[in-house]
VEXTITOR-266415 format. One line per 10 residues: number of its first residue (from 1); their letters; for each residue x, y, z negated of C-alpha. Coordinates in steps of 0.25 Angstrom, whole numbers, plus 5000, padded with zeros to 4 digits. Each point is the difference from the previous one (the first is absolute). Layout:
NUM	A	X/Y/Z  ...
END
This chain:
1	XXXXXXXXXX	4941/5041/4848  5011/4999/5010  5010/5011/4997  5011/5008/5007  5010/4993/4991  4994/4986/5006  5003/5006/5014  5014/5004/4997  5003/4987/4993  4995/4992/5011
11	XXXXXXXXXX	5012/5001/5008  5010/4997/4989  5002/4986/5003  5009/5004/5012  5005/5013/4995  5014/4994/4999  5001/4997/5014  5004/5014/5006  5011/5001/4990  5009/4991/5008
21	XXXXXXXXXX	5000/5007/5014  5011/4992/5006  4995/4986/4997  4988/4992/5002  4992/4996/4988  5001/4986/4995  4988/4990/4998  5000/5002/4985  4999/5015/5003  4989/4999/5009
31	XXXXXXXXXX	4992/4990/4991  5003/5008/4987  4986/5004/4994  4995/5003/4986  4986/4992/5000  4987/5007/4995  4986/4995/4997  4993/4988/5003  5001/4998/5015  5008/5003/5012
41	XXXXXXXXXX	4996/5003/5014  5010/4996/5011  4997/5007/5014  5005/4998/5014  4994/5006/5012  5002/5002/5015  5011/4990/5002  4997/4999/5014  5004/4985/5001  5015/5003/4997
51	XXXXXXXXXX	5005/4988/4993  5015/5003/5002  5008/5011/4994  4999/5013/5010  5002/5015/5000  4989/5010/5000  5003/5015/5001  4990/5009/4993  4994/5011/5007  5007/5014/5001
61	XXXXXXXXXX	4987/5006/5003  4987/4996/4993  4991/5012/5000  4988/5002/4991  4988/5009/5004  4989/5006/4992  5002/4998/4985  5011/4991/5003  5009/5010/5007  5013/5000/4993
71	XXXXXXXXXX	4996/4990/4990  5005/4986/4997  5001/4990/5007  5002/5010/5011  5014/5005/4996  5012/4994/5007  5015/5000/4999  5006/5010/4990  4986/5005/4996  4996/4986/4996
81	XXXXXXXXXX	5012/4998/4992  4998/5014/4992  4986/4996/4997  5005/4988/4993  5013/5006/4994  5008/4989/5008  5014/5003/5005  5003/4998/5014  5010/4989/5005  4994/4990/4990
91	XXXXXXXXXX	4994/4986/5002  4986/5005/4997  5002/5013/5009  5004/4991/5011  4988/4991/4998  4990/5011/5000  5005/5011/5010  5007/5001/5014  5012/5008/4994  5013/4996/5005
101	XXXXXXXXXX	4993/4987/5004  5011/4993/5009  5012/5002/4990  4991/4996/4988  4994/4989/5007  5014/4994/5003  5003/5002/4985  4988/4994/4994  4996/4990/5010  4986/4995/5005
111	XXXXXXXXXX	4988/4999/4991  4988/4990/4999  4999/4986/5003  4990/4990/4995  5010/4992/4992  5005/5012/4992  4985/5005/4998  4998/4986/4994  5012/5001/4991  4994/5013/4994
121	XXXXXXXXXX	4986/4995/4999  5005/4987/4993  5008/5009/4990  4988/5008/4996  4992/4988/4998  5010/4993/4992  5001/5013/4991  4985/5001/4999  4994/4986/5000  4985/5000/5002
131	XXXXXXXXXX	4999/5015/5001  5003/5003/5015  4991/5002/5012  5007/5001/5014  4992/5008/5010  5002/5001/5015  4995/5013/5006  4999/4995/5015  5007/5002/5013  5007/4987/4996
141	XXXXXXXXXX	4997/4991/5012  5005/5009/5011  5013/5006/5005  5009/4988/5005  5001/4990/5011  4999/4988/4990  4987/5006/4995  4994/5003/5014  5004/4986/5004  4994/4993/4988
151	XXXXXXXXXX	4988/5010/4999  5004/5004/4986  5002/4986/4995  5015/5003/4997  4996/5011/4990  4989/4992/4994  5011/4990/4996  5008/5011/4994  4988/5005/4992  4997/4986/4995
161	XXXXXXXXXX	5014/4998/4996  5001/5013/4993  4987/4998/4992  4992/5012/5005  4987/5001/4993  4992/5009/5009  5002/5008/5013  4993/5010/5009  5002/5002/5015  5001/5009/5012
171	XXXXXXXXXX	5009/4995/5012  4996/4986/4995  4986/5002/5007  5007/5002/5014  5002/4984/5000  4984/5000/5002  4989/4997/4990  5001/4985/5001  5015/4999/4998  4999/5010/4988
181	XXXXXXXXXX	4989/4992/4994  5008/4987/5002  5012/5005/4993  4992/5007/4989  4994/4986/4997  5014/4994/4999  5006/5010/4991  4996/4994/4987  4998/5014/4994  4990/5011/5004
191	XXXXXXXXXX	5000/5008/5013  4993/5012/4995  4992/5010/5008  4989/5008/4992  4999/5009/5011  4997/4990/5011  4986/4996/5003  4994/4993/5012  4992/5008/5010  4987/4992/5000
201	XXXXXXXXXX	4997/4998/4985  5010/5010/4993  5005/4989/4992  5014/4998/4995  5009/4993/5009  5011/4997/4990  5000/5001/4985  4999/5014/4995  5008/4998/4987  5008/4990/4992
211	XXXXXXXXXX	4999/4998/4984  5013/4997/4992  5003/4999/4986  5014/5002/4996  5005/5003/4986  4986/5000/4994  4996/5011/5010  4989/4998/5010  5004/5006/5013  4991/5003/5013
221	XXXXXXXXXX	5008/5002/5013  4991/5006/5011  5006/4999/5014  4999/5011/5011  5004/4996/5014  5005/5011/5009  4987/5008/5003  5002/5004/5014  5005/4986/5005  4989/5000/5012
231	XXXXXXXXXX	5005/5014/5005  5015/4998/4998  5000/4986/5005  4992/4992/5011  4985/4999/4995  4998/4989/5009  5008/4991/4992  4990/5000/4988  4987/5006/5006  4991/4995/4989
241	XXXXXXXXXX	5007/5007/4989  4999/5014/4995  5010/5008/4992  5001/5013/4993  5004/5007/4987  4986/4998/4994  5002/5008/4987  4986/4997/4994  5002/4985/5002  5013/5001/4993
251	XXXXXXXXXX	4995/5008/4989  4989/4990/4998  5010/4989/4999  5009/5007/4990  4988/5003/4991  4995/4985/5001  5014/4995/4997  5000/5009/4987  4986/4995/4997  5004/4986/5001
261	XXXXXXXXXX	5012/5002/4990  5011/5004/5009  5010/5008/4991  5009/5004/5012  4995/5003/5014  5010/5000/5011  4998/5004/5015  5009/4991/5009  5000/5010/5012  5004/5002/5014
271	XXXXXXXXXX	4994/5013/5002  5012/5008/5000  5006/5010/4990  4992/5012/5003  4987/4993/5001  5002/4993/4987  5004/5013/4993  4987/5006/5004  4993/4987/4996  5005/5001/4986
281	XXXXXXXXXX	4994/5014/4998  4987/4995/5005  4998/4986/4995  5000/4999/4985  5004/4987/4992  5012/4996/5008  5013/4999/4991  5010/4996/5011  5001/5001/5015  5010/4992/5007
291	XXXXXXXXXX	5001/5008/5013  5005/4995/5013  4999/5003/5015  5008/5013/5001  5013/4993/4996  5003/5011/4989  5010/4996/4989  4999/5007/4987  5010/4998/4988  4989/5005/4990
301	XXXXXXXXXX	4985/4998/5000  4991/5012/5003  4989/5003/4991  4987/5005/5006  4990/5002/4989  5000/4987/4992  5005/4992/5011  5015/4996/5003  5004/4999/5015  5011/4990/5002
311	XXXXXXXXXX	5007/5000/5014  5010/4989/5003  5005/5003/5014  5001/4990/5011  5008/4989/5007  5003/4993/4987  5010/5011/4996  4993/5002/4986  4992/4992/4990  4992/5008/4990
321	XXXXXXXXXX	4999/4996/4985  4989/5006/4992  4999/4996/4985  4987/5004/4994  4996/5002/4985  4985/4999/4998  4993/5004/4987  4985/5000/4997  4997/4997/5014  5007/5011/5006
331	XXXXXXXXXX	5014/5003/5006  5009/5006/4989  5014/5000/5006  5008/4994/5011  5015/4998/5005  5003/4999/5015  5012/4997/5008  5002/5001/5015  5010/4989/5002  5008/5001/5013
341	XXXXXXXXXX	5003/4987/5006  5015/5002/5004  5003/4987/5007  5015/4999/4997  4997/5002/4985  4989/4990/4997  5003/4985/5001  4990/4993/5010  4990/4990/4994  5003/4986/5005
351	XXXXXXXXXX	4986/4996/5001  4996/5012/5008  5012/5000/5009  4996/4985/5004  4986/5005/5003  5006/5011/5009  5009/4991/5007  4989/4990/5003  4991/5011/5006  5011/5006/5008
361	XXXXXXXXXX	5006/4987/5005  4992/4998/5013  5003/5014/5005  5014/5002/4995  5006/4999/5014  4991/5011/5006  5001/5009/4987  5015/5000/5001  5001/5003/5015  5008/5012/5003
371	XXXXXXXXXX	4993/5009/5010  5008/5013/4999  5008/5009/4991  4998/5014/4993  5011/5010/4998  4989/5009/4993  4992/4999/4988  4986/4993/5004  4989/5004/4990  4985/5002/5001
381	XXXXXXXXXX	4994/5006/4988  4997/5015/5001  4987/5009/5003  5004/5003/5015  5013/4993/5004  5008/4987/4999  5012/4995/5008  4994/4986/5001  4987/5007/5006  5009/5008/5010
391	XXXXXXXXXX	5006/4987/5005  4987/4994/5002  4995/5012/5007  5012/5001/5009  4998/4985/5003  4985/5003/5004  5004/5012/5009  5011/4992/5007  4994/4986/5001  4985/5004/5003
401	XXXXXXXXXX	5004/5012/5009  4992/5010/4992  5001/5015/4998  4995/5000/4986  5001/4989/4989  4992/4998/4988  5004/4991/4988  4992/4999/4987  5005/5006/4988  5001/4987/4992
411	XXXXXXXXXX	5007/5002/4986  5005/4986/5000  5013/4996/5007  5014/4997/4995  5013/5009/5001  5013/4997/5007  5013/5006/4997  5009/5006/5011  5010/4989/5006  4990/4989/4998
421	XXXXXXXXXX	4995/4989/5010  4986/5001/5003  4993/4986/4999  4987/4996/5005  4995/4999/4986  5004/5015/4998  4991/5004/5012  4989/4991/4995  5000/5007/4987  4996/5012/5007
431	XXXXXXXXXX	4990/4994/5009  4994/4987/4995  4985/5002/5001  4988/4992/5006  4997/5011/5011  5014/5003/5006  4996/5002/5014  5008/5012/5007  4990/5006/5008  5002/5010/5012
441	XXXXXXXXXX	4989/5010/5004  4996/5013/5005  4996/5011/4990  4996/5014/5002  5008/5011/4993  4988/5003/4992  4998/4986/4995  5015/5000/4996  4997/5012/4991  4988/4994/4995
451	XXXXXXXXXX	5007/4987/4996  5011/5008/4992  4989/5009/4994  4992/4988/4995  5013/4993/4994  5004/5014/4993  4986/5001/4994  5001/4986/4995  5013/5003/4993  4999/5015/4996
461	XXXXXXXXXX	4986/5002/4997  5000/5007/4987  4989/4991/4994  5007/4987/4996  4987/4992/5003  5002/5004/5015  5014/4995/5000  5004/4987/5006  5014/4999/4996  5011/4996/5010
471	XXXXXXXXXX	5009/5011/5006  4998/5008/5013  5000/4993/5013  5014/5000/5006  5002/5005/5014  5010/4999/5011  5001/5010/5012  4992/5010/4993  5003/5012/4990  4989/5008/4992
481	XXXXXXXXXX	4998/5008/4988  4993/4994/4988  4993/5010/4990  4996/4991/4988  4993/5012/4994  4991/5003/5012  4985/4996/5001  4996/4987/5006  5002/5000/5015  5010/5012/5000
491	XXXXXXXXXX	5012/4993/4994  5007/4996/5013  5006/5011/5010  5010/5003/5010  4999/4986/5006  5012/4999/5010  5004/4989/5010  5015/4998/4997  5004/4995/5014  4995/5013/5006
501	XXXXXXXXXX	5000/5010/4989  4986/5003/5004  4988/5002/4991  4990/4988/5000  4989/5003/5010  4986/4996/4993  4994/4997/5014  5012/4991/5005  5002/4985/4999  5012/4995/4993
511	XXXXXXXXXX	5006/4986/5000  5000/4996/4985  5006/4988/4994  4997/4995/4986  4997/4988/4991  4992/4995/4989  4986/5005/5006  4989/4996/4991  4991/4997/5013  4997/4986/5003
521	XXXXXXXXXX	5007/4993/5012  5010/5011/5002  5010/4995/5011  5015/5001/5000  5013/4992/4996  5002/4999/4985  5008/5012/4995  5011/4992/4995  5003/4995/5014  5000/5015/5005
531	XXXXXXXXXX	5010/5003/4989  5009/4988/5002  5001/5004/5015  5004/5014/4997  5011/4995/4990  5007/4993/5011  5005/5014/5005  5010/5001/4989  5002/5005/4986  4990/5009/4994
541	XXXXXXXXXX	5004/5014/4997  4989/5009/4995  5000/5012/4991  4987/5005/4994  4992/5009/5010  4993/5013/4998  4989/4997/5010  4990/5003/4989  5001/5014/4994  4993/5001/4987
551	XXX	4993/5012/4995  4992/5003/4988  5008/4990/4992
END
């Protein structure tokens, strides 16, 4: 039985970090851990092809709805720190919140980096020889120019060098079915997809599970890809595959694994946190869910019934370590650390650094090209707004001569501090997808509202099984109210065209520019070229806008 004492002790490994608010932790601090039990799970997820140290500002607004309203992980800033009794101004507070981001970012430096992650993984393996399993929660092959140009091959090289032992996917599928299969076959470890079947015979496209034995414990790892991939991403790229949550199939797999002798059942998931929380209540027999997709980072596990939920954040900012004690065929205890990857504190691993150099070398000149400068903090993550998205919308309005701009609420994308040059790599880190065309079209006011309502329902439906993750679509040239507690179809109101100050006319045609359309053969220049052209106007000075007015939150 997992007790409250287990949960309180789970974060003890990093308890000393907040005590020294004015200095970054050392590598020894970050790796300090009191081992427990027979095996260790190491979890990374949502790296989004970030091989180099970078910055990623956590959300200031992360709304929960329905039963998740006001609950973790939907707390931000000071509320988040209070929930974990964490002092502000510390290294962990900076890593996990947006508070005083610029000042603390300058103090504690960037985070992540493949070579620093490798140092952490190797240290854990050296401490626990023959007892570790390294699992990748997906959204690994997409999010950078090098990954886009190599169609994911650079990240496969990283995964192989790191020694990943199983993975699942989401944005991986946007390279198309043939390329995903090609890369999956080259991995040397399982690409899992227990909820992906072909549309003709309903047969598994990828292995559903992988079996490991570590420390004398038989472990079944079941893989769950993002269930709404064909809705959130272009269906035409994998037309013969179907996805879904598929509770009954998952329950059957967990039961079968137990019957075959598995003492521990792990779900390697890209469902998103709230979906996995509901799933844990409804599907019995899963000991641990390693959750991903929604980019939540939790310094302690959440217990849901007899299941532990582990959330490891995104962009390589964190590595989760979970030590497990299994007795009499059941989970008896655990110890956990969410390890922040402070790049300046962790020595780079030489072997991985060489892999990264080799992968980036053909593109180095393009990546380093300076295309602009920002005098403002550029960030993306947040339910309704991000200054990177404001920049993209401004570029669409100007360069595509539009009245309204729409930009997808992607949760990936790195952060730039004020006073920084903007490189081409920085722009590509916000835009590098396989369907980047910046379209220009006429859209009636009624359709604009419908689009916003549909996205709002995907994000704020009170039933997690109807949520598709991501954040609210960003808009330029438009303001509106968003009542997250209202019924479906009634959340968006007071739509106003900013250039005239007049309400949007449902019957009138408006010129709309956007990008990342999931429709095949969308026409337009790639969005990064639109942004590059806009940046020639001079330094970026953007303050957060109040174009979306929240209600019911």
